[in-house]
MARZAVO-65612 format. One record per residue (C-alpha): y, z, x. Coordinates in steps of 0.05 Angstrom, whole numbers, padded with zeros to 5 digits, always signed. Layout:
N
YZX ...
END
This chain:
716
-00214-00098+00336 -00204-00029+00378 -00151+00020+00364 -00121+00048+00427 -00086+00110+00415 -00039+00145+00457 -00058+00193+00519 -00052+00259+00511 -00001+00253+00571 +00047+00201+00529 +00041+00239+00470 +00070+00300+00510 +00116+00255+00535 +00136+00224+00467 +00137+00300+00435 +00187+00324+00489 +00231+00258+00495 +00242+00259+00409 +00260+00335+00417 +00305+00331+00465 +00341+00269+00430 +00343+00305+00360 +00374+00359+00387 +00424+00341+00437 +00444+00284+00374 +00442+00343+00321 +00490+00380+00365 +00535+00321+00388 +00538+00297+00318 +00560+00373+00295 +00610+00379+00350 +00645+00307+00315 +00646+00327+00250 +00675+00388+00266 +00738+00349+00296 +00742+00305+00236 +00700+00245+00270 +00640+00211+00243 +00571+00251+00263 +00541+00178+00283 +00589+00180+00341 +00566+00251+00370 +00496+00214+00356 +00514+00153+00398 +00541+00198+00445 +00477+00234+00453 +00446+00163+00482 +00494+00151+00523 +00489+00225+00553 +00416+00216+00564 +00405+00150+00583 +00432+00109+00644 +00505+00124+00647 +00501+00187+00655 +00432+00226+00660 +00409+00166+00696 +00453+00171+00755 +00459+00250+00760 +00379+00264+00755 +00342+00197+00749 +00273+00228+00758 +00287+00265+00686 +00316+00200+00656 +00253+00170+00682 +00205+00219+00665 +00235+00222+00586 +00237+00147+00580 +00182+00123+00622 +00175+00039+00623 +00120+00050+00589 +00104-00002+00526 +00071+00047+00487 +00113+00106+00496 +00178+00060+00478 +00148+00033+00422 +00133+00106+00389 +00195+00123+00400 +00229+00058+00374 +00188+00056+00318 +00212+00129+00295 +00290+00095+00308 +00267+00030+00259 +00235+00082+00205 +00312+00112+00209 +00345+00042+00200 +00297+00022+00143 +00321+00088+00103 +00389+00089+00132 +00397+00024+00090 +00363+00044+00033 +00416+00097+00021 +00472+00040+00037 +00434-00002-00022 +00436+00058-00059 +00509+00078-00064 +00531+00011-00071 +00559+00004-00139 +00562-00073-00156 +00592-00057-00233 +00650-00021-00186 +00660-00094-00150 +00663-00119-00223 +00710-00079-00254 +00756-00082-00198 +00760-00161-00209 +00803-00201-00178 +00841-00152-00128 +00767-00132-00104 +00748-00201-00094 +00814-00218-00056 +00820-00159-00014 +00740-00173+00002 +00751-00246+00020 +00799-00234+00063 +00778-00178+00099 +00709-00222+00111 +00737-00287+00130 +00793-00269+00177 +00745-00230+00219 +00679-00272+00211 +00727-00325+00234 +00758-00281+00304 +00685-00267+00315 +00664-00337+00319 +00721-00352+00364 +00709-00298+00411 +00633-00310+00417 +00643-00385+00418 +00694-00373+00477 +00659-00313+00512 +00623-00324+00575 +00547-00354+00590 +00533-00288+00615 +00543-00246+00555 +00491-00288+00518 +00418-00279+00511 +00375-00317+00550 +00349-00390+00517 +00393-00373+00451 +00439-00423+00429 +00521-00411+00426 +00540-00427+00351 +00477-00381+00339 +00510-00321+00390 +00573-00333+00361 +00554-00331+00279 +00522-00268+00301 +00586-00235+00329 +00617-00265+00268 +00575-00219+00223 +00583-00167+00269 +00659-00165+00263 +00659-00175+00184 +00613-00113+00166 +00648-00049+00153 +00619+00019+00147 +00606+00041+00077 +00585+00112+00090 +00644+00126+00137 +00694+00097+00087 +00667+00141+00034 +00660+00200+00075 +00737+00195+00104 +00757+00189+00020 +00712+00243-00004 +00746+00279+00047 +00811+00266+00031 +00807+00279-00051 +00812+00200-00055 +00747+00171-00083 +00774+00162-00148 +00840+00138-00130 +00856+00066-00150 +00866+00061-00068 +00803+00089-00059 +00761+00049-00108 +00787-00009-00087 +00768+00004-00003 +00699+00023-00036 +00697-00041-00074 +00720-00082-00017 +00672-00042+00032 +00615-00059-00013 +00624-00132-00019 +00632-00132+00049 +00565-00099+00065 +00530-00137+00006 +00549-00206+00035 +00548-00186+00109 +00479-00164+00102 +00454-00234+00064 +00497-00265+00123 +00465-00227+00184 +00396-00247+00145 +00403-00324+00152 +00434-00311+00220 +00373-00270+00245 +00328-00328+00215 +00360-00374+00249 +00356-00333+00316 +00273-00319+00302 +00270-00402+00295 +00304-00411+00360 +00353-00456+00327 +00374-00504+00264 +00306-00520+00238 +00304-00551+00168 +00240-00538+00148 +00253-00470+00172 +00314-00455+00151 +00293-00487+00083 +00244-00444+00071 +00277-00377+00096 +00333-00395+00047 +00294-00406-00018 +00248-00354-00002 +00315-00304+00004 +00341-00336-00060 +00278-00328-00099 +00265-00255-00067 +00340-00239-00104 +00321-00262-00166 +00254-00224-00166 +00287-00164-00145 +00335-00161-00198 +00285-00178-00250 +00214-00164-00245 +00222-00113-00177 +00274-00082-00230 +00240-00073-00293 +00181-00044-00236 +00220+00013-00212 +00256+00031-00281 +00177+00028-00308 +00163+00080-00246 +00222+00126-00261 +00211+00129-00325 +00138+00152-00308 +00169+00204-00255 +00232+00226-00308 +00170+00238-00359 +00131+00285-00312 +00193+00325-00302 +00231+00299-00245 +00166+00307-00196 +00203+00306-00132 +00140+00275-00094 +00136+00215-00145 +00210+00205-00153 +00204+00203-00057 +00142+00146-00070 +00177+00109-00112 +00234+00107-00066 +00193+00100-00002 +00144+00041-00026 +00202-00003-00066 +00240-00005+00005 +00169-00012+00049 +00157-00075-00006 +00226-00103+00000 +00233-00100+00072 +00157-00135+00081 +00177-00185+00035 +00246-00198+00079 +00210-00199+00143 +00161-00244+00114 +00218-00291+00107 +00237-00292+00171 +00300-00251+00157 +00304-00169+00175 +00275-00126+00138 +00344-00086+00137 +00366-00131+00079 +00297-00115+00041 +00311-00038+00044 +00390-00046+00031 +00375-00092-00036 +00311-00037-00050 +00374+00016-00052 +00418-00026-00096 +00349-00036-00146 +00334+00038-00141 +00415+00064-00163 +00416+00003-00219 +00359+00038-00260 +00381+00073-00317 +00329+00131-00292 +00363+00142-00225 +00402+00196-00211 +00432+00229-00138 +00372+00272-00133 +00330+00216-00125 +00356+00200-00063 +00373+00270-00030 +00311+00272-00003 +00310+00210+00037 +00378+00221+00057 +00365+00298+00080 +00311+00258+00114 +00353+00217+00147 +00408+00252+00171 +00365+00306+00199 +00308+00269+00243 +00309+00186+00228 +00378+00173+00244 +00409+00217+00290 +00340+00189+00336 +00363+00116+00322 +00426+00120+00336 +00415+00165+00400 +00359+00104+00426 +00415+00058+00412 +00455+00103+00460 +00407+00099+00508 +00407+00017+00506 +00484+00020+00532 +00496+00029+00602 +00575+00044+00621 +00559+00019+00688 +00562-00051+00662 +00634-00036+00652 +00658-00038+00723 +00650-00100+00725 +00716-00139+00712 +00697-00191+00666 +00654-00139+00622 +00710-00086+00609 +00761-00160+00598 +00715-00172+00545 +00700-00111+00518 +00777-00114+00501 +00783-00173+00478 +00721-00160+00427 +00759-00088+00405 +00820-00118+00397 +00798-00185+00356 +00750-00131+00310 +00808-00086+00297 +00870-00137+00280 +00830-00187+00248 +00797-00136+00194 +00869-00106+00186 +00909-00172+00182 +00852-00194+00135 +00851-00135+00091 +00937-00136+00089 +00932-00207+00077 +00886-00195+00011 +00927-00137-00010 +00984-00176-00007 +00958-00237-00048 +00936-00189-00101 +01002-00164-00107 +00987-00090-00083 +01043-00048-00043 +01050-00055+00031 +01032+00019+00050 +00962+00013+00009 +00948-00061+00042 +00961-00022+00109 +00913+00029+00086 +00855-00014+00059 +00871-00045+00137 +00849+00014+00171 +00791+00039+00113 +00765-00024+00129 +00765-00026+00199 +00708+00030+00200 +00650+00006+00234 +00606+00058+00243 +00530+00062+00238 +00524+00000+00216 +00554-00039+00264 +00498-00003+00309 +00446-00036+00269 +00474-00108+00271 +00475-00091+00354 +00400-00071+00354 +00372-00121+00314 +00413-00173+00357 +00390-00148+00420 +00316-00148+00394 +00322-00219+00377 +00347-00236+00446 +00415-00260+00413 +00447-00200+00456 +00427-00184+00528 +00456-00112+00545 +00528-00137+00567 +00544-00160+00497 +00505-00102+00469 +00544-00052+00506 +00613-00086+00487 +00590-00082+00405 +00570-00008+00407 +00632+00010+00442 +00672-00030+00391 +00638+00004+00341 +00646+00071+00370 +00728+00064+00379 +00735+00036+00307 +00701+00093+00283 +00740+00142+00319 +00797+00109+00301 +00802+00099+00229 +00789+00179+00201 +00860+00201+00239 +00890+00138+00226 +00874+00131+00148 +00897+00208+00139 +00958+00194+00175 +00970+00138+00121 +00952+00159+00067 +00983+00239+00080 +01027+00253+00010 +00997+00187-00020 +01022+00193-00096 +00994+00151-00159 +01017+00122-00212 +01030+00161-00280 +00982+00106-00303 +00933+00134-00239 +00941+00204-00263 +00934+00197-00337 +00864+00150-00320 +00845+00214-00266 +00861+00270-00314 +00814+00235-00371 +00755+00221-00314 +00759+00296-00302 +00756+00311-00370 +00702+00267-00380 +00660+00308-00330 +00666+00370-00361 +00652+00351-00429 +00593+00379-00470 +00574+00319-00516 +00621+00257-00495 +00620+00235-00427 +00604+00170-00391 +00529+00177-00389 +00478+00157-00434 +00470+00162-00505 +00407+00151-00555 +00416+00125-00624 +00348+00129-00670 +00360+00065-00714 +00321+00029-00762 +00377-00023-00777 +00399+00018-00847 +00470+00037-00859 +00474+00109-00834 +00452+00086-00770 +00507+00032-00768 +00559+00087-00782 +00526+00124-00716 +00533+00067-00680 +00613+00055-00701 +00619+00133-00686 +00587+00128-00615 +00620+00063-00600 +00698+00094-00613 +00683+00164-00591 +00643+00157-00528 +00682+00107-00465 +00662+00037-00456 +00622+00054-00393 +00568+00096-00432 +00505+00068-00437 +00476+00058-00505 +00397+00054-00518 +00377+00040-00588 +00305+00058-00602 +00268+00048-00663 +00207+00088-00662 +00146+00095-00719 +00089+00044-00752 +00136+00009-00809 +00175-00055-00806 +00258-00036-00785 +00320-00069-00815 +00359-00119-00783 +00377-00094-00723 +00437-00151-00702 +00493-00118-00744 +00479-00058-00714 +00486-00084-00636 +00552-00119-00652 +00586-00061-00660 +00592-00046-00584 +00625-00116-00578 +00611-00129-00498 +00577-00067-00486 +00498-00068-00452 +00463-00049-00502 +00383-00040-00492 +00342-00041-00549 +00271+00003-00542 +00212-00004-00591 +00162+00051-00591 +00090+00056-00640 +00080+00122-00661 +00062+00156-00716 +00110+00219-00705 +00173+00183-00700 +00212+00252-00684 +00169+00263-00624 +00177+00198-00595 +00252+00208-00602 +00241+00268-00571 +00207+00244-00507 +00257+00195-00498 +00315+00240-00500 +00287+00283-00438 +00289+00210-00400 +00357+00228-00371 +00406+00221-00440 +00466+00263-00451 +00465+00255-00525 +00431+00233-00586 +00472+00198-00636 +00443+00191-00704 +00458+00176-00774 +00436+00205-00846 +00453+00193-00918 +00429+00265-00944 +00434+00333-00938 +00390+00377-00934 +00375+00346-00875 +00308+00297-00874 +00243+00321-00826 +00260+00271-00774 +00331+00291-00769 +00303+00373-00766 +00269+00361-00722 +00307+00334-00667 +00356+00393-00687 +00298+00439-00665 +00278+00406-00615 +00315+00360-00576 +00337+00385-00504 +00413+00348-00509 +00456+00355-00557 +00446+00326-00631 +00510+00293-00665 +00491+00271-00735 +00537+00226-00781 +00530+00231-00848 +00573+00191-00893 +00614+00213-00965 +00566+00227-01015 +00615+00213-01075 +00616+00142-01104 +00682+00098-01093 +00698+00127-01030 +00729+00084-00976 +00691+00056-00923 +00675+00114-00875 +00688+00086-00814 +00764+00084-00837 +00775+00151-00811 +00847+00159-00825 +00855+00237-00826 +00808+00282-00800 +00792+00355-00804 +00756+00400-00733 +00754+00467-00740 +00764+00501-00673 +00742+00571-00652 +00733+00578-00578 +00661+00560-00568 +00623+00515-00533 +00587+00483-00588 +00661+00474-00623 +00694+00441-00565 +00629+00391-00577 +00664+00380-00650 +00735+00369-00620 +00714+00320-00564 +00683+00270-00610 +00746+00282-00664 +00801+00274-00608 +00763+00206-00573 +00762+00178-00636 +00835+00192-00649 +00847+00164-00585 +00809+00099-00608 +00835+00086-00676 +00896+00126-00674 +00855+00178-00732 +00908+00235-00751 +00864+00287-00722 +00879+00371-00759 +00851+00412-00703 +00837+00483-00753 +00831+00550-00728 +00813+00606-00783 +00828+00674-00776 +00809+00724-00817 +00867+00737-00872 +00909+00806-00851 +00904+00836-00918 +00834+00843-00916 +00827+00877-00855 +00868+00939-00854 +00856+00954-00779 +00890+00895-00764 +00951+00914-00809 +00955+00988-00772 +00946+00964-00700 +00972+00916-00657 +00977+00839-00669 +00980+00822-00602 +00901+00808-00581 +00887+00768-00639 +00951+00731-00627 +00940+00717-00557 +00865+00696-00573 +00892+00655-00630 +00940+00622-00585 +00890+00615-00526 +00842+00574-00564 +00891+00533-00599 +00923+00514-00527 +00850+00501-00497 +00832+00443-00559 +00909+00415-00550 +00895+00402-00476 +00840+00367-00491 +00862+00325-00552 +00926+00316-00506 +00888+00287-00440 +00843+00244-00493 +00910+00214-00524 +00889+00237-00588 +00939+00238-00649 +00934+00314-00672 +00956+00377-00701 +00952+00439-00689 +00937+00487-00753 +00929+00564-00763 +00903+00595-00833 +00882+00654-00853 +00813+00664-00899 +00752+00703-00900 +00702+00654-00906 +00720+00592-00859 +00670+00545-00901 +00717+00552-00961 +00788+00540-00909 +00752+00480-00878 +00744+00445-00950 +00811+00474-00980 +00840+00444-00924 +00806+00379-00917 +00820+00370-00993 +00897+00376-00986 +00906+00330-00937 +00846+00279-00969 +00816+00282-00897 +00769+00226-00897 +00735+00259-00840 +00711+00324-00819 +00679+00343-00744 +00651+00400-00745 +00593+00440-00689 +00544+00490-00687 +00486+00519-00649 +00409+00503-00665 +00373+00566-00685 +00306+00587-00712 +00302+00637-00759 +00234+00668-00784 +00210+00597-00772 +00269+00555-00803 +00321+00513-00783 +00383+00549-00779 +00457+00527-00772 +00500+00576-00794 +00531+00589-00867 +00593+00557-00848 +00551+00493-00837 +00511+00494-00897 +00576+00505-00939 +00602+00439-00914 +00553+00398-00912 +00536+00415-00980 +00601+00408-01013 +00641+00362-00975 +00625+00300-01014 +00684+00257-01009 +00688+00267-00930 +00638+00242-00876 +00614+00295-00839 +00592+00292-00755 +00559+00344-00740 +00559+00361-00669 +00502+00414-00651 +00489+00438-00589 +00418+00471-00567 +00423+00540-00551 +00399+00535-00481 +00436+00471-00467 +00460+00473-00396 +00537+00473-00388 +00565+00430-00350 +00599+00433-00274 +00657+00459-00270 +00672+00497-00338 +00646+00570-00362 +00613+00580-00421 +00650+00615-00467 +00621+00625-00525 +00632+00692-00548 +00709+00678-00546 +00744+00672-00618 
END
């Protein structure tokens, strides 16, 4: 076999054409973004300007030099574009949250069905009735009609998400439903496109080839979300263990996309479907975060996507619209695409009992086709299903709907007010995102199946939101107790059980904690702490929540939690205890007493002689902040101010007076002369609070402050 590299002249032309395309596409894409339009519109426009529609008319010699009719030249340029398609579909899949579709349930299913079925029917009808001059040579009419149906059904999730994000509607009920419907459209649309592409490649309905493709795709899906998911999880886990090496992370993303793309291409389905599923699988990994995909997004947005869309525009010849028949059918396709998607979405919204305005907004939002429509058109042209006429019509339809959706959606959603329930949900989500410990992330529960572990699991199940990913870790070389009762605590929540054989259980837990967890919740039955718990408090990179049951015999069950005392002092570590107490109260109705201890004025001469206002204002600020957190969480709480020289004595006294069965307290782990030091207050409370369960939230001294909050450790 002889490999023939491009000539020096071919390389020169390639580099110059690539440079011109990138500069023009990025420039016009930026212009479009400045006027509130998707960048893809400008990138397509760059291709239109450089192609036969404009530059080919004005300066044909320049066009012929930049884009010669040379197989090698064309192959090099379009290969870069197809790499862009692959990466674009990976990022689209990564942003597809299958859990969101499941959570929205019936409404998402009905809206998705309406926004898919009606446009698909309209597209099939248009594809069946359109003149033969628009059908690719040798293509069966029904295959062409199916292709048009798929083209009119798919929405552009990136365009929709960008509009919603810019308008601050991403987390609103409408925004969530639009995203879910758009995701469902994409998932079903890409699967359908894969099968239609298989039919096109087979040249018609050949049952043996169709059966091979159908069975192959079913097996591929099953393998992708089982074996493939485990392989991706294992790979990303190693990346996390190595400190999130960006090169290793990017390698996992690209290799996964290529493997999945190769498989679907071998199955006579386009590689774009494999790339999309690769993105979904990567996003589902518990070891994935947005930093994983960010290099791919950056590279795609900067180079590959602009090249793809510009080269797609190069193939569009606006001169074809001079033909009355082409212009007429372009208008028909645009009208059918817009009206069918709108009607289908509104119908689905009405069947879901949604307001008319929300249904109209859904119809407009889901009408944005954008980038993915261009991918479909390009696939159709490469397969010979579309010709220059039909390709131009579909590309122009995609551009028109992408340009119309943002201003129309902004107009419909202007002054959009949510329900009180929706506002409460949004406030709670904002609060959770700012929390130091309790959030919707990942919690690690070390367990040996013993009663303290069960109590720790109970606390995690009550205080953390249901969306939290729970991992139960058994580490060590000794047999463990029964874990079934512990898993039962979490009801319908997904709980992962990991077992690590290690002679150093504490270190194994710490090693696991660095792999993207937000907190460790561990049970213990005594104080001073066991060597394992002490090691966690010393070494954990994330907050550690220690749950210690009552020491006194005969105390009621530790998870009864009827009355709780939570000391508050305005520090970051104190906030961690407030969070746990507030969400426990919201879950089971615990009466929460938020206690702030100030120095006794009788012992502080300066407080008698001087103005008390600064001290009073500081106290009020601390209590107001604590009350705001408790209110947002939905807690049943009371704010209490007591005076005393020793806060520990006052905490114990208040707990005894209230007959509290729970104390939630916090601190910062420090090492003093080689010894773990949590503070005299914590030690005293832990030693003397024998009749109450004590939850101790320990924040590492250098723990990062959640985005959007200021570290006020020095307050109070």
